[in-house]
N, C-alpha and C positions, 0 to 999 in steps of 0.2 A: 241533403240531410242537414238539419239544423245543428247549430252549435250545441244545444242542450242534448240532442240525440247522440252526438258524438261523445259528450261527457258521460252520459248514462251508459253508453256501451263500454267505455273505459272503466267506469266504476264496476260494472258487472263483471268484466274480465278480471279485475283485481280481486274481487271477492270469490271468484270461482276457484275451487281447489283443483290443482293439477298434479297432486302428489308431491313428494319431497323433492326439493330442488337439489340438483347434483352439487357436490362440494366444489368450491372454487379452486381447490388444489388437491392433489392426490393425498388420500388419507394415509396410505402406506408409502414409505419412501421407496423410490425406484431402486431396484437391485444394483449394487455397485460391483464393478469388476474387482478382482483380487488386488489388494494393495499391500505394499511392503512397508515395514517399519524399520528396516535396516538404514541407519543414518547415512552410510556411504551411498547406498542406492538412491535414497531420497535426495541427497545433495547433487548427485549426477543428474537426476531428473529435473531438479529445480534449475540448475545451470543451463541445461539443454532447452527447457521451455522458456526461460528468461531470455536466452539468446535469440529465440525465434521472435519474441516480442520486440527485441531491441534492434531488429534489422528490417528495413523495408527498401526494396530495390538496392541502390548503391549507398544508402544512408544508414548510419547507426545512431541509436538513441540511448546508449548505455551499455552496461556489461555487468556480469556477475562473476566473481572469482572466489574459489575456495583456496584459502591460504593455510600453510602448515604451522605458522608461528605468528606471534605478535610483531616480530621484526619484519616479516613479509607483509603483514597488514600495513605497517607503517610505511613501507616502501610504496605500496599501492596508493595510500593516502598522499604521500609526498608527490607522486607523479601527477595526481589530480590537482594538488595545490600549486604545482609548477606550471600549469597551463596558463596561457596568456589571458584567458577570459576569467580566471579565478583570482580575485584580489581580496574580496571581503567574504568571510565565512562566518556563519552563525550556527551554533550547535545547541541541541537540547541536552541538559545534564543527564548522565547515566554512568554507572560504574564501568561499563564496557568502553565507553568513550574515554573515560579517565585512564583506562589501561592502555589504550591505543595511542591517544594523542599526547605525545611527549611535548615538553616545553619547546624543543626545537621546531616541531611541526606547527605549534601555535604561533611561534614567532615568524614563521615563513609567510604568513598572511596577516591581514587585518582581522583578528579573531575576536568574536563576541560569543559569550556563553549566555544563552537566554534563560535566566533564572527566575524571571517574573513574566507575566503576560504583557507587561508594558514594554519589556525589551524584545518581545516577540510580536510586535504589532505591525502596523502597515509599513513601517520603515524597512521591514525585511525585503520589500520589493526591490530595494537598492542593493541587496546582497547577491553575490554570485553563486554561492553554494550553501545549501542547508544540510546539516549532518545530524542524523538521528539514529536511535536503535529501533527495535520493533518488538511486537509481541510474539510473532512467529512467521515462518515462511511456508507457503503452500507449494509442495513440489509439483503436483499435477498441472497446475495452472500458472506456475511461475509468479505467484502473487505474494505481496508483502502485506501483513496485517499490522497496522499501526494503531496505537491507542493513545488518547490524550492523557491517560493515566501515566504513560511513560514519557510524554512530551509536555512541556509547558504550554505549547500551543501548536495547533495543526499548521499554523503559518510557516513554521520552520521547514516543513516538508512540502508546502504548497507554493509559496511565493518565490523563492529563488529559482533561477532557471536550471540549476543542477541540484539533484537530491542524491546524497550518499547515505546508504543504510549499513550499519554494522550489526552483525548477528553471529550467533554460534550454531554449530552443527546440531546441537541438541534442541534448537528451536524449530527444526524442520518437522512439519506434519505432512501426511500424505495428500490431503485435499481440503477444499473449503468446508465441508461438513465437520472435519476434524478440528479446524480452526474455530468454528462456531461452538463445537463441544468444549474446546479449551476455555472459551469465554464463559460458557455455562457452568464450568467446574470451578471457576475462580471464587475465592471467599467473598461473601457479600452479594453474590448474584441472586436475584435480579434487582435487589433494593439499592445496592451501592454500585452504580455504573458511572464510568467517565462520561465526559461530554460527547465523545464520539469514538467509534471504531471505523477505520478506513481501510478498505482493501485496495491496494495499489498494484495494478497489473500492467506494468510498463508505462511508458509515456502515454498520456491520454490522446485519443485520436477520434476523428469524425470524418465522414464522407457525406454528410447530409446535403451539402451544397454542390449540386451538379456531379455528384459521385466522385469528387476529387478529394483524395485523402489529405487531411491537414493534421500535422503533428507538431507541437501539441495543440489540442483543442483548448486546454486550460492547464494550469500547473506547470511543473518542470518539463523542460524539453528533453533532458537526459536523466536517467535513473541508474545509479550504480549500487551494487551490493557486494560487500566483502564478508565472507563467511569464515569465521575463525574456529579453531578447534574447541 
C-alpha cells in the first residue's frame, strides 16, 4: 500500500461519523459513602490517616497531634526546635503563627519570618524547618491543603527538610471534594485565585526505580501537623 493510500484511509476514517464520543470523565460524581462533619471525629480520622502516611517499615516521616491549648502547642513546637538537626527556621506570617510562636520560641532558633518573596527564595534550601498554616485539612486522606494566598511563597513548605503545619480543628473537612468546594466558595472565585493550591499528603515518595521506595522523592523528608482548638 502506498503512502498516499494510507493517508487517504486515515482521512476517510477521520471524516466517518461513529456516534458521540464517550465523556473523558464521569458526568455524574461517583456516590460517596456517608461522611461525618463532627469535628472530633474528623480530627481522629485525620490523625489516624496521617499516621499511616508517616510510617513505613521501621521509619517515621512525621506526626500529627491534636493539642488542648496554645501552651501544649508551644511545647510541641519547642520539642521540634530542640532537635539537633533544627537550627534555622523560616515561617510564613499568619495570625495563628503569631499566637503560638512566643518570643522565647523564636529566640530558641535562628528564626526568619518570610514577609516578602525575596526572603522566601532559593536561600530557604539552607533552612532546617519551614513553618506554615494551611487552608484546611482533609480527614479521609490525611491531606493538607496549602494556598499561596496564606503563604508568601510555596518555598517555605517545600525547600526545608522539615515542614511544620499549624491548623485549627475548625479547618478539618471530610474529604478532597469538600476541600475543592471550600476553594470554590471563597470570595473572588474563579477570577481571583492565588498562584497555587497544593495538596500535601505526607512526605513525597516514589518507587519508579526498580520498585524501591524512596522517601522523600522531593520536598520535605518529614511533615508535622499541630491541630489547635
